[in-house]
C-alpha positions as CSV (number, residue, x, y, z in Angstrom):
1,M,85.8,125.2,91.8
2,I,85.3,128.1,89.1
3,G,88.2,129.0,87.0
4,I,88.8,131.0,83.9
5,L,89.8,130.3,80.3
6,G,92.7,132.0,78.6
7,K,95.2,132.1,75.8
8,K,99.1,132.1,76.1
9,V,100.5,135.3,74.9
10,G,104.1,134.4,75.5
11,M,107.0,134.6,78.1
12,S,108.5,137.7,79.6
13,R,110.2,138.7,82.8
14,L,109.3,141.1,85.6
15,F,111.4,142.5,88.3
16,T,110.6,142.5,92.0
17,D,111.0,145.4,94.5
18,E,114.4,144.0,95.3
19,G,115.5,144.1,91.6
20,K,115.3,140.2,91.2
21,A,114.3,139.1,87.7
22,I,111.3,136.6,87.5
23,G,110.6,134.7,84.3
24,V,106.8,134.8,83.7
25,T,104.2,133.6,81.2
26,M,101.7,136.2,80.2
27,I,98.1,135.0,79.8
28,K,95.2,136.8,78.2
29,A,92.7,135.5,80.7
30,G,89.0,136.3,80.0
31,P,86.8,137.9,80.0
32,C,84.7,134.6,79.9
33,Y,80.8,134.4,79.7
34,V,78.6,131.9,81.5
35,I,76.7,130.0,79.0
36,Q,74.8,127.4,81.0
37,Q,74.2,126.2,84.4
38,K,74.0,122.4,85.2
39,T,72.3,121.3,88.4
40,I,72.1,118.2,90.4
41,S,68.3,118.0,90.0
42,K,68.4,118.1,86.3
43,D,72.0,116.8,85.2
44,G,73.2,114.9,88.2
45,Y,75.9,117.4,89.2
46,N,76.5,121.0,89.5
47,S,78.7,122.9,86.9
48,L,79.0,126.1,84.9
49,Q,79.7,126.0,81.2
50,I,81.8,129.1,80.3
51,G,83.2,130.4,77.1
52,F,86.0,132.5,76.0
53,E,86.9,134.6,72.7
54,E,84.2,135.5,70.2
55,K,84.0,134.1,66.8
56,R,81.8,134.8,63.7
57,E,78.4,133.3,63.3
58,K,79.4,132.0,59.9
59,L,81.9,129.7,61.5
60,T,79.4,128.3,64.1
61,P,77.2,125.3,63.5
62,S,73.4,126.0,63.9
63,P,73.0,123.9,67.0
64,Q,75.8,125.7,68.8
65,L,74.5,128.9,67.6
66,G,71.2,128.4,69.2
67,H,72.7,127.3,72.4
68,F,74.8,130.7,72.6
69,K,71.5,132.7,71.6
70,K,69.7,131.2,74.5
71,A,72.1,132.7,76.9
72,K,72.0,136.0,74.8
73,L,75.7,135.7,73.9
74,P,77.7,135.9,70.8
75,P,79.2,132.6,69.5
76,L,82.4,131.7,71.5
77,R,85.5,129.8,70.3
78,F,86.7,128.0,73.5
79,V,83.9,126.4,75.7
80,R,84.6,124.2,78.9
81,E,82.8,123.3,82.1
82,F,83.7,123.8,85.8
83,R,82.3,121.8,88.7
84,V,81.0,124.3,91.2
85,E,79.0,124.3,94.5
86,E,75.5,125.5,95.1
87,E,77.0,129.0,96.0
88,G,78.8,129.2,92.6
89,L,75.4,128.6,90.7
90,K,73.8,131.5,92.6
91,K,76.8,133.8,92.0
92,F,77.2,133.2,88.2
93,I,74.1,133.1,86.1
94,P,73.9,132.5,82.3
95,G,75.3,135.8,80.5
96,S,77.4,136.9,83.4
97,Q,81.1,137.7,83.0
98,I,84.0,136.0,84.8
99,K,87.0,138.3,84.7
100,V,90.8,138.1,85.6
101,D,90.2,139.7,89.0
102,L,89.1,136.3,90.1
103,F,92.8,135.7,90.9
104,K,95.2,137.9,93.2
105,P,99.1,138.1,93.2
106,G,100.6,135.4,95.5
107,E,98.0,132.9,94.8
108,K,98.8,129.4,93.4
109,V,97.1,128.1,90.2
110,D,96.9,125.0,88.2
111,I,97.3,125.5,84.5
112,T,96.0,123.0,81.8
113,G,97.0,123.3,78.1
114,T,98.0,121.1,75.0
115,T,101.7,120.7,74.7
116,I,103.5,121.7,71.5
117,G,103.1,119.0,68.8
118,K,106.5,117.6,67.6
119,G,105.1,115.1,65.0
120,F,106.6,111.6,64.5
121,Q,110.0,111.4,66.3
122,G,112.5,108.6,67.0
123,V,113.4,107.1,70.5
124,V,116.5,109.4,71.0
125,K,114.4,112.5,70.9
126,R,111.3,111.2,72.2
127,W,112.5,109.1,75.3
128,G,116.2,110.4,75.5
129,F,117.8,107.0,74.5
130,K,121.6,107.1,74.0
131,S,123.0,107.2,70.5
132,G,124.8,104.3,69.1
133,P,128.4,104.4,67.9
134,A,128.8,106.9,65.2
135,T,132.1,105.4,63.4
136,H,133.6,102.5,61.7
137,G,130.6,101.6,59.6
138,S,128.0,101.5,62.5
139,M,124.4,101.5,61.1
140,S,122.6,102.1,64.3
141,H,123.4,105.8,65.2
142,R,119.9,106.4,66.5
143,A,118.2,103.0,66.2
144,P,116.1,101.7,69.4
145,G,118.1,98.4,69.4
146,S,116.3,95.1,70.4
147,I,112.5,95.3,71.3
148,G,111.8,91.8,71.6
149,H,112.2,88.9,74.3
150,T,112.9,85.1,73.9
151,D,110.3,84.6,76.6
152,P,107.7,85.7,76.0
153,A,108.3,85.8,72.4
154,R,106.7,89.3,71.7
155,V,107.0,92.9,72.2
156,L,105.8,93.9,75.8
157,K,103.0,96.6,76.2
158,G,104.5,100.1,76.9
159,T,107.7,99.4,75.3
160,K,109.4,102.8,74.5
161,M,109.4,103.1,70.7
162,S,109.2,105.8,68.0
163,G,105.9,107.6,67.5
164,H,103.9,110.8,67.8
165,M,105.3,113.1,70.3
166,G,103.6,116.1,72.0
167,A,100.2,117.6,71.3
168,R,98.9,116.0,74.7
169,K,96.8,117.4,77.4
170,K,99.1,118.6,80.4
171,T,98.6,120.3,83.6
172,V,101.2,122.2,85.6
173,S,100.3,122.7,89.3
174,H,101.1,125.2,91.9
175,L,102.2,128.1,89.8
176,E,102.4,131.4,91.5
177,V,100.4,134.4,90.2
178,V,102.9,137.4,90.0
179,R,100.7,140.1,88.6
180,V,97.1,140.7,87.6
181,D,96.3,143.4,85.0
182,T,92.5,143.9,85.1
183,E,92.4,146.7,82.3
184,K,94.2,144.5,79.8
185,S,92.8,141.2,81.3
186,L,96.5,139.8,81.5
187,L,97.8,137.4,84.0
188,A,101.6,136.9,84.8
189,V,102.4,133.5,86.1
190,K,105.9,132.5,87.4
191,G,107.4,129.8,85.1
192,A,106.3,128.1,82.0
193,V,102.8,126.6,81.1
194,P,102.0,123.9,78.5
195,G,101.6,125.0,74.8
196,A,102.6,127.2,72.1
197,K,101.9,131.0,71.8
198,G,98.3,131.5,71.1
199,G,97.2,128.2,72.8
200,Y,94.2,127.9,74.9
201,L,94.5,127.3,78.8
202,I,92.4,126.4,81.6
203,I,93.4,128.2,84.9
204,K,92.0,127.1,88.2
205,K,93.1,127.8,91.7
206,S,95.2,125.2,93.4
207,K,93.5,123.1,96.0
């Protein structure tokens, strides 16, 4: 199923005809360009490789530059693949554009992005552990407490501990498309999507 690539602009709110305020995420979606077609006969599966947002040739490695020039396209910053059926291969040939009018208000979409990185965090922030006593000389305000066992005498896999938080791939499903602005290539989606402002997103129609 073909989708589109975009960039998170930020959050805002829109008003319905009844005057109800809806919190939305504004996404700069497309235009995207088809770079390459992959077919069952040649690659073992059908897919379209598409790219979003132009970048300077100086910042593009030579092999990638040749790949873009083969499709008669400028270098693109964000490139992803979408599995498609035979009809999709016929409809979108290398060099063709995919625009935000792919979606309509009222449709449901799945959006994939990279969550905001929080760095190295303790168990209270990372997993929501309860803090320890904060008085009478306690030395374990935010400590994880015991992590071991007497049997087996080791730390079990999957034990919630301190570590790197965020900066992970996450998909939010069944978000409603509130508005589509074809002139500015903007997509307004109800609710929040993963990532910080300026983060890249993959938008697909929900199954």
